[in-house]
C-alpha positions, 0 to 999 in steps of 0.5 A: 362650617355651619354656625350654631343656632343663636337666638337673641332679642332681634331673632325673627320668627318663621314657621309652619302652621298646622294641627297637629304640627309637632311631627313636622320636619320643616324646622329641621331643614329650614333652620339648617338653611337659615344658619348657613344663610346667616339669617337671624331667624328661627323656624318653629312648628306652630300649632293652630287649631282650626277655630283659632287659625285667624287669630294665630295668623293675625297675631303672627303678622303683628309680631313681624313673622317673616313667613309661614308654611301651611300644612294639614288641615289649613291649606284651603281655609287659610286662603280666606285670610290672605290679602292676595293670592297667586294665580296658582294658589287661586286655581288650586284653592290650596295655599301652603306658603304665606309671605308678608306683604309691604303695607300689611297682610299676607300673600298666599301661594303654593310651592307644593307643585314645584316640590312634587315635580322635582324628583320626577323631572326627566323620568316621565313622558307626555301621554302617561297615565297616573292614579292619585290616591286622595282628594285633599289640598295636597292632591290638588298640587299633585294633579297640577304637577301631573298636568304640567308634566303632560300626563294624559290620564289622571284617575283620582281615587277618593273615599268620600263621594262629596269631596270627589265631586267637589274636586272635579267641579273645582278643577275640571276647567284646567284638568279635562283629563281628570277621571274621578274614581270612587274608592271602595275596597269591595270594588275592582275599579281602583285595582284596574286603574292601578294595573294600567297606570305609569305612576301611582301617587299617595296623597293621603296620610295613611301610613304616616308615623308620628310620635303620638301614633307610631303604630300608624306606620303599619297602615297601607292605603291599598289593600292586598288586591290593589297592591297585587295590581301594581306592575313592575314598570309602575313608579309609586310615589308616596308624599309621606316622608316618615317612616322611610320607607312607608308601608306602601313603598315597601310593598311596591319595592317588593313588586319591583316598582321604583319608589319615591318618598316625600323627602325631596318634595318637602325639601324642594317646596321648602326651598322655594318658600325660603326664596320667597321669604328671604328674597334670596335665590341662592338657598342651600338646598343641599344643606336642607336635604342633608339635615332632613336625611340625617334626622330621619336616619337618626329616628 
């Protein structure tokens, strides 16, 4: 039986930084794991406006924080606040985990790639084609995962031409199969790419519900024509994990597609981060998953 959460004067802090961050479910699963591991830590959602990010990160280091997840919109900017970056984080230009270093400073790395790949292992084959919606920090981790899985064609759909061009410039050396795709609903390019793909991944926040904006769950990143281009053989993966299912996944399931939401990605990237923070390899992934799903089912 998992012991109850107990906070004392010796309880250490870990947490997730973002803005906004109140919607994050990382505290639900991480605190379940910490209790089962017997660690006297508490994991908190820590709001950090962009103009205060450096102050917050420095203050948490001074407080002896045991580790941090980093989420929207700080995955790029927080890299400049680290003492050292992992080769993966440096290549991606995106950091989602900070680990305190001996002697001070933060080590920045990325566990999103590991989390993204987890539910796809054993279900994809080298040479397949993917379409990725969005070109933010999460998209970089997704693209890196697709490269690792051997996808031969990766179409990246973005609404902002400058962001799309910057993504290609930053990543073209290690993703030669990347094909930028301007995303305009008045064109047919995206629908044609979707019709030909084996995997569609949404990395945008469109369709994500929150307590402050529950109506956002009704949104879908694809229009009717783009949805109709989906083939029943296409796997649709939405890295959003609330609501379950998202509007995109509900529409995909109606068309016979296999759908994957962001819960397992969240669990697996969080477990990888906890291994780094705690130095323990035996992290209770099942307890993290159970706590997360119970919370989502109760919403």
